[in-house]
N, C-alpha and C positions, 0 to 999 in steps of 0.2 A: 350247439343248436338247441334252442328251446322247443318244447312240445308244440307251441303255437307256430313255429317256423316249419314244422313237418306235418301239416294238416293232411288228412287223407285226400287223395286225388284219384280221379279216373282219367285215363289217357286212351282215347278212342280215335282210331284213324282207319279210314278206308282209302286205299291209294293203289295206283297202277304200277308204281315202282317196286323193285325188289324189296322184301322185308328184311330187317336186320335183327337177329336174335340179341346181339349186344345192345343195340339201341333200346329195344323193348324191355330187356331185363334191367338195364340201367335206370329206366324211368321209375321203377318201383322200389329200388334199393332205399332203405331207411336205417338209420342208426338205432331205431327202436325195434328193429325186426331181425330175427335170426334165421328167417326162412324166406326164400324166393322160389316159388314153384312156377314151372314153365310147361306149356303145351305148345308143340310145334306141329302143325298139320302140313304135310308135304305131298307133292304130286308123285304117286307111284307109277311105274311103267306098265301096269297090267290091271285088268278088271275082268273077271270071269272068263279067262283064257284069251282075252283080246289084248293086243298091244296098244297101250295108251301112249299117244305122242305128246299131248299137252292137255291142260285143262283151261277153260275160259270161264270167268266169273262175271256176272252182271248183278247189280243191286239197285234197289229203290233206295238211294243213298240216305236221304233225309229220314225216311221211316226206319232204315236199318240202324242208323245212329240212335234214334230215339229208342228202339227196342234194346240195343246194347246198353244204353243208359239205364233202362229198367232192370236189366240183368245185374248191373253193378249195384243198384239200389237193393235188389233182392239179396245179393251176396252180403252186403253190409248189414242187412237185417238178420240173416242166418248165422253169420260169423262176425260177431262184434269186434273182434281183435284185428280183422283185416285192415291193413294200412293203405296200400296203393294197389290199383288194378289197371292193367294195360291190355287192350284188345286192339290188335292191328290185323286187318284183313285185306288181302290183295284183290284187286279187281283186274279184269282183262286177262291176258295170257299169262299162265303160270306153267313154265317148263317142268319136265320130270326132275325130281329131287329138290325143287325150290319150294319155299314155304308159301302156303295159301293163307294160313292163319297163325298168329303167335299170340298167346295169352300168357300174361305174367301176373302173379299175385304175391304181395309180401304180407307177412304177419309175424308176430313174435315167435310162434312155434309152427312146425311143419304141418301138423294135422290140419289146421285151419286152411292154410294156403293150398295144400294138396286137394282137400275137399272142395274148396272154392274154385279151383281151376277145372276140376272135373264137372262141377255144376255149370260153370260158365260155358264150356265147349258143348255140353249136352243141350243146354237151354238155347244157346245160339243156333245150333243146328235145327232145333225144333221150332223156333219162333222168329228168327230174323230173315227178312226178305232179301236173301242172297241166293242166286241160282248158279248152278255148276253145269257146264257143258263138257262132257268128255270127248276129246277128239282122238279117234283111232286111226289106223293107217289108211283105211278106205271108207270110213263112215264116222258119224258122231251120234251122241246121245245126250239129251238133257237129263240130268239125274235129279231125283227128288230124294231128300233126306228121309229115311224111314222114320225119323223122329218128328218130322214136320207135321204139325197138327192140322193145317189147312189141306194138305195133300191127302191125309188119311180120313178126313171128315166125310168124304164123298164115297168111301168104300164100304 
C-alpha cells in the first residue's frame, strides 16, 4: 500500500446501536503506525452512593458532529504524526457496563496517540453538545460535565 492509499481519515459516528471496540479500533489501523490508543467510556452502576440503572444520551447531532470534526482538526495540528482518528458516541439508552463513547487514534509511536486520545475525550466532554441523563432506581438526574465551558460560564 502506498502512502497515498493510506491518507489520514476521521471516522465520526453518533448512533443508538451498541458500540463495538473491534469496529472502532479496526478503523484506525495503518501499516505506517505502531500504536493504536483507545478510550472506552462505559456506564458504571453507581454515582455518589446511588445505584445507576442506565444512562440516556441526547445530542444536537449536526452540531456535535461539527464540534468533533474541530477536535480532530486540533489533534492533527498538535500531533502531526497522528494518522487516523475514530470517535463513536452512543445516543439513547446505554445499560450498565456498555460503552457510551469509544475513541481510537493511530500514530507511528505511542506517545502521540495516547496524548491525542486524552485530549480528544477531555475536549469532547468540554465542548460537544451531548447530554447525559443518569437513571437511578427511583429518580433521575441530568448531568453536566464539569469540563463543559457553557455550563460553567454562568457560575
